[in-house]
Gaussian input, Z-matrix of N, CA and C with variables (Angstrom, degrees):
# hf/3-21g

backbone

0 1
 N
 C     1     B1
 C     2     B2     1     A1
 N     3     B3     2     A2     1     D1
 C     4     B4     3     A3     2     D2
 C     5     B5     4     A4     3     D3
 N     6     B6     5     A5     4     D4
 C     7     B7     6     A6     5     D5
 C     8     B8     7     A7     6     D6
 N     9     B9     8     A8     7     D7
 C    10    B10     9     A9     8     D8
 C    11    B11    10    A10     9     D9
 N    12    B12    11    A11    10    D10
 C    13    B13    12    A12    11    D11
 C    14    B14    13    A13    12    D12
 N    15    B15    14    A14    13    D13
 C    16    B16    15    A15    14    D14
 C    17    B17    16    A16    15    D15
 N    18    B18    17    A17    16    D16
 C    19    B19    18    A18    17    D17
 C    20    B20    19    A19    18    D18
 N    21    B21    20    A20    19    D19
 C    22    B22    21    A21    20    D20
 C    23    B23    22    A22    21    D21
 N    24    B24    23    A23    22    D22
 C    25    B25    24    A24    23    D23
 C    26    B26    25    A25    24    D24
 N    27    B27    26    A26    25    D25
 C    28    B28    27    A27    26    D26
 C    29    B29    28    A28    27    D27
 N    30    B30    29    A29    28    D28
 C    31    B31    30    A30    29    D29
 C    32    B32    31    A31    30    D30
 N    33    B33    32    A32    31    D31
 C    34    B34    33    A33    32    D32
 C    35    B35    34    A34    33    D33
 N    36    B36    35    A35    34    D34
 C    37    B37    36    A36    35    D35
 C    38    B38    37    A37    36    D36
 N    39    B39    38    A38    37    D37
 C    40    B40    39    A39    38    D38
 C    41    B41    40    A40    39    D39
 N    42    B42    41    A41    40    D40
 C    43    B43    42    A42    41    D41
 C    44    B44    43    A43    42    D42
 N    45    B45    44    A44    43    D43
 C    46    B46    45    A45    44    D44
 C    47    B47    46    A46    45    D45
 N    48    B48    47    A47    46    D46
 C    49    B49    48    A48    47    D47
 C    50    B50    49    A49    48    D48
 N    51    B51    50    A50    49    D49
 C    52    B52    51    A51    50    D50
 C    53    B53    52    A52    51    D51
 N    54    B54    53    A53    52    D52
 C    55    B55    54    A54    53    D53
 C    56    B56    55    A55    54    D54
 N    57    B57    56    A56    55    D55
 C    58    B58    57    A57    56    D56
 C    59    B59    58    A58    57    D57
 N    60    B60    59    A59    58    D58
 C    61    B61    60    A60    59    D59
 C    62    B62    61    A61    60    D60
 N    63    B63    62    A62    61    D61
 C    64    B64    63    A63    62    D62
 C    65    B65    64    A64    63    D63
 N    66    B66    65    A65    64    D64
 C    67    B67    66    A66    65    D65
 C    68    B68    67    A67    66    D66
 N    69    B69    68    A68    67    D67
 C    70    B70    69    A69    68    D68
 C    71    B71    70    A70    69    D69
 N    72    B72    71    A71    70    D70
 C    73    B73    72    A72    71    D71
 C    74    B74    73    A73    72    D72
 N    75    B75    74    A74    73    D73
 C    76    B76    75    A75    74    D74
 C    77    B77    76    A76    75    D75
 N    78    B78    77    A77    76    D76
 C    79    B79    78    A78    77    D77
 C    80    B80    79    A79    78    D78
 N    81    B81    80    A80    79    D79
 C    82    B82    81    A81    80    D80
 C    83    B83    82    A82    81    D81
 N    84    B84    83    A83    82    D82
 C    85    B85    84    A84    83    D83
 C    86    B86    85    A85    84    D84
 N    87    B87    86    A86    85    D85
 C    88    B88    87    A87    86    D86
 C    89    B89    88    A88    87    D87
 N    90    B90    89    A89    88    D88
 C    91    B91    90    A90    89    D89
 C    92    B92    91    A91    90    D90
 N    93    B93    92    A92    91    D91
 C    94    B94    93    A93    92    D92
 C    95    B95    94    A94    93    D93
 N    96    B96    95    A95    94    D94
 C    97    B97    96    A96    95    D95
 C    98    B98    97    A97    96    D96
 N    99    B99    98    A98    97    D97
 C   100   B100    99    A99    98    D98
 C   101   B101   100   A100    99    D99
 N   102   B102   101   A101   100   D100
 C   103   B103   102   A102   101   D101
 C   104   B104   103   A103   102   D102
 N   105   B105   104   A104   103   D103
 C   106   B106   105   A105   104   D104
 C   107   B107   106   A106   105   D105
 N   108   B108   107   A107   106   D106
 C   109   B109   108   A108   107   D107
 C   110   B110   109   A109   108   D108
 N   111   B111   110   A110   109   D109
 C   112   B112   111   A111   110   D110
 C   113   B113   112   A112   111   D111
 N   114   B114   113   A113   112   D112
 C   115   B115   114   A114   113   D113
 C   116   B116   115   A115   114   D114
 N   117   B117   116   A116   115   D115
 C   118   B118   117   A117   116   D116
 C   119   B119   118   A118   117   D117
 N   120   B120   119   A119   118   D118
 C   121   B121   120   A120   119   D119
 C   122   B122   121   A121   120   D120
 N   123   B123   122   A122   121   D121
 C   124   B124   123   A123   122   D122
 C   125   B125   124   A124   123   D123
 N   126   B126   125   A125   124   D124
 C   127   B127   126   A126   125   D125
 C   128   B128   127   A127   126   D126
 N   129   B129   128   A128   127   D127
 C   130   B130   129   A129   128   D128
 C   131   B131   130   A130   129   D129
 N   132   B132   131   A131   130   D130
 C   133   B133   132   A132   131   D131
 C   134   B134   133   A133   132   D132
 N   135   B135   134   A134   133   D133
 C   136   B136   135   A135   134   D134
 C   137   B137   136   A136   135   D135
 N   138   B138   137   A137   136   D136
 C   139   B139   138   A138   137   D137
 C   140   B140   139   A139   138   D138
 N   141   B141   140   A140   139   D139
 C   142   B142   141   A141   140   D140
 C   143   B143   142   A142   141   D141
 N   144   B144   143   A143   142   D142
 C   145   B145   144   A144   143   D143
 C   146   B146   145   A145   144   D144
 N   147   B147   146   A146   145   D145
 C   148   B148   147   A147   146   D146
 C   149   B149   148   A148   147   D147
 N   150   B150   149   A149   148   D148
 C   151   B151   150   A150   149   D149
 C   152   B152   151   A151   150   D150
 N   153   B153   152   A152   151   D151
 C   154   B154   153   A153   152   D152
 C   155   B155   154   A154   153   D153
 N   156   B156   155   A155   154   D154
 C   157   B157   156   A156   155   D155
 C   158   B158   157   A157   156   D156
 N   159   B159   158   A158   157   D157
 C   160   B160   159   A159   158   D158
 C   161   B161   160   A160   159   D159
 N   162   B162   161   A161   160   D160
 C   163   B163   162   A162   161   D161
 C   164   B164   163   A163   162   D162
 N   165   B165   164   A164   163   D163
 C   166   B166   165   A165   164   D164
 C   167   B167   166   A166   165   D165
 N   168   B168   167   A167   166   D166
 C   169   B169   168   A168   167   D167
 C   170   B170   169   A169   168   D168
 N   171   B171   170   A170   169   D169
 C   172   B172   171   A171   170   D170
 C   173   B173   172   A172   171   D171
 N   174   B174   173   A173   172   D172
 C   175   B175   174   A174   173   D173
 C   176   B176   175   A175   174   D174
 N   177   B177   176   A176   175   D175
 C   178   B178   177   A177   176   D176
 C   179   B179   178   A178   177   D177
 N   180   B180   179   A179   178   D178
 C   181   B181   180   A180   179   D179
 C   182   B182   181   A181   180   D180
 N   183   B183   182   A182   181   D181
 C   184   B184   183   A183   182   D182
 C   185   B185   184   A184   183   D183
 N   186   B186   185   A185   184   D184
 C   187   B187   186   A186   185   D185
 C   188   B188   187   A187   186   D186
 N   189   B189   188   A188   187   D187
 C   190   B190   189   A189   188   D188
 C   191   B191   190   A190   189   D189
 N   192   B192   191   A191   190   D190
 C   193   B193   192   A192   191   D191
 C   194   B194   193   A193   192   D192
 N   195   B195   194   A194   193   D193
 C   196   B196   195   A195   194   D194
 C   197   B197   196   A196   195   D195
 N   198   B198   197   A197   196   D196
 C   199   B199   198   A198   197   D197
 C   200   B200   199   A199   198   D198
 N   201   B201   200   A200   199   D199
 C   202   B202   201   A201   200   D200
 C   203   B203   202   A202   201   D201
 N   204   B204   203   A203   202   D202
 C   205   B205   204   A204   203   D203
 C   206   B206   205   A205   204   D204
 N   207   B207   206   A206   205   D205
 C   208   B208   207   A207   206   D206
 C   209   B209   208   A208   207   D207
 N   210   B210   209   A209   208   D208
 C   211   B211   210   A210   209   D209
 C   212   B212   211   A211   210   D210
 N   213   B213   212   A212   211   D211
 C   214   B214   213   A213   212   D212
 C   215   B215   214   A214   213   D213
 N   216   B216   215   A215   214   D214
 C   217   B217   216   A216   215   D215
 C   218   B218   217   A217   216   D216
 N   219   B219   218   A218   217   D217
 C   220   B220   219   A219   218   D218
 C   221   B221   220   A220   219   D219
 N   222   B222   221   A221   220   D220
 C   223   B223   222   A222   221   D221
 C   224   B224   223   A223   222   D222
 N   225   B225   224   A224   223   D223
 C   226   B226   225   A225   224   D224
 C   227   B227   226   A226   225   D225
 N   228   B228   227   A227   226   D226
 C   229   B229   228   A228   227   D227
 C   230   B230   229   A229   228   D228
 N   231   B231   230   A230   229   D229
 C   232   B232   231   A231   230   D230
 C   233   B233   232   A232   231   D231
 N   234   B234   233   A233   232   D232
 C   235   B235   234   A234   233   D233
 C   236   B236   235   A235   234   D234
 N   237   B237   236   A236   235   D235
 C   238   B238   237   A237   236   D236
 C   239   B239   238   A238   237   D237
 N   240   B240   239   A239   238   D238
 C   241   B241   240   A240   239   D239
 C   242   B242   241   A241   240   D240
 N   243   B243   242   A242   241   D241
 C   244   B244   243   A243   242   D242
 C   245   B245   244   A244   243   D243
 N   246   B246   245   A245   244   D244
 C   247   B247   246   A246   245   D245
 C   248   B248   247   A247   246   D246
 N   249   B249   248   A248   247   D247
 C   250   B250   249   A249   248   D248
 C   251   B251   250   A250   249   D249
 N   252   B252   251   A251   250   D250
 C   253   B253   252   A252   251   D251
 C   254   B254   253   A253   252   D252
 N   255   B255   254   A254   253   D253
 C   256   B256   255   A255   254   D254
 C   257   B257   256   A256   255   D255
 N   258   B258   257   A257   256   D256
 C   259   B259   258   A258   257   D257
 C   260   B260   259   A259   258   D258
 N   261   B261   260   A260   259   D259
 C   262   B262   261   A261   260   D260
 C   263   B263   262   A262   261   D261
 N   264   B264   263   A263   262   D262
 C   265   B265   264   A264   263   D263
 C   266   B266   265   A265   264   D264

   B1=1.4281
   B2=1.5290
   B3=1.3181
   B4=1.4328
   B5=1.5610
   B6=1.2586
   B7=1.4256
   B8=1.5078
   B9=1.3052
   B10=1.4998
   B11=1.4837
   B12=1.3454
   B13=1.4330
   B14=1.5240
   B15=1.3146
   B16=1.4519
   B17=1.5461
   B18=1.3484
   B19=1.4330
   B20=1.5419
   B21=1.2940
   B22=1.4094
   B23=1.5312
   B24=1.3428
   B25=1.4256
   B26=1.5325
   B27=1.2933
   B28=1.4502
   B29=1.4981
   B30=1.3065
   B31=1.4347
   B32=1.5551
   B33=1.3407
   B34=1.4723
   B35=1.5097
   B36=1.3095
   B37=1.4511
   B38=1.5760
   B39=1.3102
   B40=1.4577
   B41=1.5042
   B42=1.3245
   B43=1.4785
   B44=1.4946
   B45=1.2692
   B46=1.5169
   B47=1.5489
   B48=1.3454
   B49=1.4887
   B50=1.5320
   B51=1.3095
   B52=1.4487
   B53=1.5052
   B54=1.3151
   B55=1.5017
   B56=1.4902
   B57=1.3528
   B58=1.4194
   B59=1.5291
   B60=1.3310
   B61=1.4354
   B62=1.4880
   B63=1.3625
   B64=1.4756
   B65=1.4998
   B66=1.3632
   B67=1.4471
   B68=1.5363
   B69=1.3000
   B70=1.4564
   B71=1.5108
   B72=1.3520
   B73=1.4754
   B74=1.4943
   B75=1.3460
   B76=1.4043
   B77=1.5257
   B78=1.3200
   B79=1.4559
   B80=1.5249
   B81=1.3108
   B82=1.4597
   B83=1.4866
   B84=1.3216
   B85=1.4756
   B86=1.5345
   B87=1.3374
   B88=1.5003
   B89=1.5183
   B90=1.3425
   B91=1.4728
   B92=1.5054
   B93=1.2733
   B94=1.4694
   B95=1.5561
   B96=1.3116
   B97=1.4456
   B98=1.5700
   B99=1.3276
   B100=1.4520
   B101=1.4903
   B102=1.3343
   B103=1.4682
   B104=1.5327
   B105=1.3194
   B106=1.5052
   B107=1.5129
   B108=1.3477
   B109=1.4947
   B110=1.5097
   B111=1.3296
   B112=1.4727
   B113=1.5098
   B114=1.3444
   B115=1.4348
   B116=1.5191
   B117=1.3155
   B118=1.4915
   B119=1.5477
   B120=1.3578
   B121=1.4353
   B122=1.5813
   B123=1.2643
   B124=1.4684
   B125=1.5406
   B126=1.3393
   B127=1.4220
   B128=1.5849
   B129=1.3211
   B130=1.4788
   B131=1.4921
   B132=1.3780
   B133=1.4850
   B134=1.5202
   B135=1.3650
   B136=1.5011
   B137=1.5094
   B138=1.2925
   B139=1.4726
   B140=1.5104
   B141=1.3645
   B142=1.4452
   B143=1.5535
   B144=1.2998
   B145=1.4809
   B146=1.5378
   B147=1.2956
   B148=1.5047
   B149=1.5423
   B150=1.2931
   B151=1.4566
   B152=1.5471
   B153=1.2944
   B154=1.4455
   B155=1.4987
   B156=1.3446
   B157=1.4593
   B158=1.5507
   B159=1.3540
   B160=1.4706
   B161=1.5299
   B162=1.3095
   B163=1.5008
   B164=1.5137
   B165=1.3661
   B166=1.4694
   B167=1.4923
   B168=1.3307
   B169=1.4300
   B170=1.4995
   B171=1.3433
   B172=1.5000
   B173=1.5103
   B174=1.3634
   B175=1.4677
   B176=1.5336
   B177=1.3261
   B178=1.4971
   B179=1.5106
   B180=1.2770
   B181=1.5070
   B182=1.5275
   B183=1.3122
   B184=1.4727
   B185=1.5072
   B186=1.3343
   B187=1.4692
   B188=1.4881
   B189=1.3515
   B190=1.4595
   B191=1.5506
   B192=1.2862
   B193=1.4411
   B194=1.5175
   B195=1.3458
   B196=1.4658
   B197=1.5219
   B198=1.3082
   B199=1.5043
   B200=1.5146
   B201=1.2923
   B202=1.4498
   B203=1.4637
   B204=1.3376
   B205=1.4835
   B206=1.5354
   B207=1.3544
   B208=1.4550
   B209=1.5653
   B210=1.3126
   B211=1.4592
   B212=1.5452
   B213=1.3219
   B214=1.4726
   B215=1.5209
   B216=1.2634
   B217=1.4795
   B218=1.5108
   B219=1.3384
   B220=1.4671
   B221=1.5464
   B222=1.3158
   B223=1.4567
   B224=1.5173
   B225=1.3510
   B226=1.4738
   B227=1.5513
   B228=1.2908
   B229=1.5072
   B230=1.5447
   B231=1.2910
   B232=1.4578
   B233=1.5384
   B234=1.2531
   B235=1.4272
   B236=1.5542
   B237=1.3516
   B238=1.4497
   B239=1.4951
   B240=1.3450
   B241=1.4746
   B242=1.5045
   B243=1.3305
   B244=1.4476
   B245=1.5725
   B246=1.3328
   B247=1.4384
   B248=1.5689
   B249=1.2902
   B250=1.4973
   B251=1.4817
   B252=1.3211
   B253=1.4889
   B254=1.5578
   B255=1.3441
   B256=1.4925
   B257=1.5000
   B258=1.3075
   B259=1.4333
   B260=1.5303
   B261=1.3556
   B262=1.4244
   B263=1.5587
   B264=1.3114
   B265=1.4588
   B266=1.5409
   A1=107.16
   A2=115.44
   A3=121.45
   A4=107.85
   A5=120.62
   A6=122.64
   A7=112.83
   A8=115.52
   A9=123.17
   A10=108.54
   A11=115.51
   A12=122.27
   A13=113.19
   A14=114.97
   A15=119.61
   A16=114.83
   A17=117.31
   A18=120.62
   A19=108.19
   A20=118.02
   A21=123.67
   A22=109.25
   A23=115.91
   A24=121.82
   A25=109.16
   A26=116.51
   A27=120.27
   A28=111.89
   A29=116.85
   A30=120.53
   A31=108.99
   A32=114.48
   A33=119.62
   A34=111.34
   A35=116.63
   A36=123.12
   A37=106.47
   A38=114.03
   A39=115.73
   A40=112.21
   A41=116.61
   A42=122.70
   A43=108.56
   A44=116.66
   A45=122.33
   A46=106.51
   A47=116.66
   A48=119.44
   A49=112.97
   A50=117.81
   A51=121.26
   A52=111.82
   A53=116.17
   A54=120.19
   A55=110.60
   A56=120.98
   A57=122.58
   A58=110.35
   A59=116.77
   A60=121.00
   A61=111.38
   A62=115.28
   A63=122.19
   A64=112.41
   A65=117.05
   A66=119.24
   A67=111.12
   A68=119.58
   A69=121.57
   A70=109.54
   A71=116.89
   A72=119.46
   A73=112.74
   A74=119.76
   A75=122.91
   A76=111.97
   A77=114.81
   A78=120.03
   A79=113.37
   A80=115.59
   A81=119.91
   A82=112.93
   A83=116.88
   A84=121.94
   A85=110.37
   A86=114.03
   A87=118.25
   A88=110.82
   A89=116.90
   A90=117.94
   A91=112.21
   A92=117.45
   A93=123.27
   A94=108.89
   A95=117.06
   A96=122.66
   A97=109.23
   A98=118.25
   A99=120.77
   A100=111.47
   A101=119.17
   A102=119.98
   A103=110.64
   A104=115.73
   A105=118.94
   A106=111.25
   A107=115.69
   A108=119.23
   A109=110.47
   A110=117.90
   A111=121.88
   A112=111.06
   A113=116.36
   A114=121.39
   A115=110.81
   A116=117.67
   A117=121.13
   A118=109.64
   A119=118.17
   A120=121.65
   A121=107.62
   A122=119.56
   A123=123.69
   A124=107.94
   A125=115.11
   A126=119.72
   A127=110.17
   A128=116.05
   A129=119.49
   A130=112.32
   A131=116.96
   A132=118.66
   A133=110.62
   A134=114.96
   A135=119.25
   A136=113.26
   A137=118.04
   A138=119.02
   A139=109.07
   A140=116.69
   A141=124.93
   A142=110.69
   A143=114.05
   A144=119.44
   A145=108.17
   A146=118.08
   A147=118.01
   A148=111.38
   A149=115.47
   A150=121.57
   A151=111.32
   A152=115.58
   A153=120.84
   A154=109.60
   A155=119.98
   A156=122.56
   A157=112.67
   A158=115.54
   A159=116.84
   A160=111.13
   A161=114.21
   A162=118.11
   A163=111.16
   A164=114.01
   A165=118.29
   A166=112.81
   A167=119.52
   A168=122.97
   A169=110.76
   A170=116.43
   A171=120.68
   A172=107.98
   A173=119.13
   A174=121.68
   A175=111.13
   A176=115.20
   A177=117.76
   A178=112.85
   A179=116.95
   A180=121.18
   A181=107.35
   A182=120.88
   A183=123.28
   A184=109.62
   A185=117.92
   A186=120.39
   A187=111.80
   A188=117.01
   A189=120.41
   A190=111.69
   A191=116.90
   A192=119.57
   A193=113.67
   A194=115.74
   A195=119.70
   A196=111.03
   A197=117.75
   A198=119.65
   A199=108.41
   A200=119.14
   A201=122.38
   A202=112.68
   A203=116.99
   A204=121.53
   A205=110.56
   A206=116.55
   A207=119.00
   A208=111.21
   A209=115.70
   A210=117.58
   A211=111.65
   A212=117.23
   A213=119.05
   A214=112.13
   A215=119.42
   A216=123.79
   A217=110.65
   A218=114.41
   A219=119.45
   A220=110.87
   A221=118.75
   A222=121.76
   A223=110.56
   A224=117.72
   A225=122.35
   A226=109.36
   A227=115.90
   A228=119.67
   A229=108.45
   A230=119.25
   A231=121.18
   A232=109.89
   A233=120.36
   A234=124.16
   A235=110.67
   A236=116.09
   A237=119.03
   A238=109.09
   A239=119.92
   A240=117.95
   A241=111.72
   A242=117.07
   A243=119.91
   A244=111.82
   A245=115.42
   A246=119.96
   A247=110.17
   A248=114.66
   A249=117.06
   A250=111.33
   A251=119.05
   A252=122.21
   A253=107.44
   A254=117.19
   A255=119.82
   A256=110.44
   A257=119.94
   A258=123.12
   A259=112.61
   A260=114.02
   A261=120.05
   A262=113.73
   A263=116.89
   A264=120.73
   A265=109.39
   D1=139.89
   D2=-177.55
   D3=-124.74
   D4=138.19
   D5=173.00
   D6=-101.70
   D7=127.08
   D8=-178.43
   D9=-136.29
   D10=122.92
   D11=178.03
   D12=52.14
   D13=38.95
   D14=177.59
   D15=83.52
   D16=-7.11
   D17=-176.97
   D18=-109.53
   D19=138.85
   D20=179.32
   D21=-84.46
   D22=126.95
   D23=177.61
   D24=-113.73
   D25=124.88
   D26=178.86
   D27=-118.92
   D28=124.18
   D29=-179.04
   D30=-92.42
   D31=141.40
   D32=176.67
   D33=-65.07
   D34=-33.58
   D35=-177.98
   D36=-130.31
   D37=141.72
   D38=177.42
   D39=-61.09
   D40=132.73
   D41=-178.42
   D42=-98.64
   D43=123.40
   D44=-179.70
   D45=-122.56
   D46=96.93
   D47=177.91
   D48=-55.68
   D49=-34.20
   D50=-180.00
   D51=-63.79
   D52=-39.06
   D53=175.93
   D54=-65.65
   D55=-39.26
   D56=179.45
   D57=-65.10
   D58=-40.83
   D59=178.68
   D60=-66.26
   D61=-39.63
   D62=173.16
   D63=-57.60
   D64=-46.01
   D65=178.88
   D66=-62.03
   D67=-33.28
   D68=176.66
   D69=-64.64
   D70=-43.85
   D71=177.81
   D72=-64.83
   D73=-38.34
   D74=176.93
   D75=-64.52
   D76=-42.29
   D77=177.18
   D78=-63.53
   D79=-39.99
   D80=175.91
   D81=-62.78
   D82=-41.84
   D83=176.38
   D84=-62.98
   D85=-42.20
   D86=177.63
   D87=-62.66
   D88=-38.60
   D89=178.19
   D90=-66.87
   D91=-39.18
   D92=179.17
   D93=-62.73
   D94=-44.10
   D95=-179.88
   D96=-65.08
   D97=-45.61
   D98=178.28
   D99=-63.17
   D100=-40.07
   D101=-179.63
   D102=-68.18
   D103=-33.84
   D104=175.24
   D105=-64.52
   D106=-42.45
   D107=177.24
   D108=-64.01
   D109=-39.72
   D110=178.35
   D111=-61.56
   D112=-45.91
   D113=-179.06
   D114=-64.51
   D115=-41.42
   D116=-179.69
   D117=-65.02
   D118=-41.78
   D119=179.59
   D120=-67.20
   D121=-38.04
   D122=-178.61
   D123=-64.23
   D124=-43.87
   D125=-178.58
   D126=-65.54
   D127=-39.87
   D128=176.78
   D129=-63.65
   D130=-38.28
   D131=178.92
   D132=-68.00
   D133=-37.27
   D134=-177.32
   D135=-77.93
   D136=-7.73
   D137=-177.79
   D138=-71.39
   D139=162.32
   D140=-174.10
   D141=-53.62
   D142=-48.25
   D143=-177.89
   D144=-128.14
   D145=84.50
   D146=-179.64
   D147=-62.07
   D148=131.40
   D149=-178.09
   D150=-61.33
   D151=-51.82
   D152=-176.27
   D153=-146.08
   D154=83.28
   D155=-173.55
   D156=-63.87
   D157=-29.63
   D158=179.40
   D159=-68.49
   D160=-44.58
   D161=177.25
   D162=-60.31
   D163=-41.18
   D164=178.71
   D165=-63.91
   D166=-38.86
   D167=179.46
   D168=-68.02
   D169=-39.17
   D170=176.84
   D171=-63.52
   D172=-39.76
   D173=177.79
   D174=-61.91
   D175=-41.39
   D176=175.04
   D177=-60.06
   D178=-45.04
   D179=-178.78
   D180=-65.66
   D181=-42.74
   D182=179.08
   D183=-63.39
   D184=-44.36
   D185=178.44
   D186=-61.90
   D187=-39.90
   D188=177.17
   D189=-60.48
   D190=-43.37
   D191=177.66
   D192=-66.76
   D193=-34.91
   D194=174.88
   D195=-64.55
   D196=-40.14
   D197=177.75
   D198=-63.21
   D199=-45.49
   D200=179.75
   D201=-58.71
   D202=-45.17
   D203=-178.26
   D204=-66.32
   D205=-40.30
   D206=178.19
   D207=-69.14
   D208=-36.13
   D209=175.70
   D210=-64.43
   D211=-37.36
   D212=174.10
   D213=-65.29
   D214=-34.16
   D215=174.72
   D216=-61.15
   D217=-46.71
   D218=-179.56
   D219=-66.14
   D220=-41.83
   D221=176.13
   D222=-58.61
   D223=-45.85
   D224=-177.61
   D225=-63.12
   D226=-49.20
   D227=-179.60
   D228=-62.74
   D229=-39.36
   D230=177.68
   D231=-63.75
   D232=-43.42
   D233=179.30
   D234=-63.46
   D235=-40.12
   D236=-179.02
   D237=-71.76
   D238=-39.13
   D239=175.48
   D240=-64.66
   D241=-39.12
   D242=179.61
   D243=-62.60
   D244=-41.36
   D245=176.88
   D246=-63.42
   D247=-43.86
   D248=179.53
   D249=-63.38
   D250=-41.92
   D251=179.21
   D252=-63.95
   D253=-46.12
   D254=-179.95
   D255=-60.98
   D256=-35.08
   D257=179.75
   D258=-60.01
   D259=-42.52
   D260=-173.83
   D261=-99.24
   D262=0.34
   D263=-178.38
   D264=-82.05

């Protein structure tokens, strides 16, 4: 329970801003990894004799989904931090 401006605020779940910031960092690292995999698969497809273009295309699609999932994590953590800041502002 937290007291703010004379009113008691009780959270259903403990709020840990450091954990939210950590999740943003993890998601950013995941995005960087996925973009690297996408670039590698793109380079393999563009090579003179691609070894396995189907596998490379699947890797591109998987990397795209990974970027989207990590972006959603960042949006959610950002929304949660914004709500937390608004609560105490």
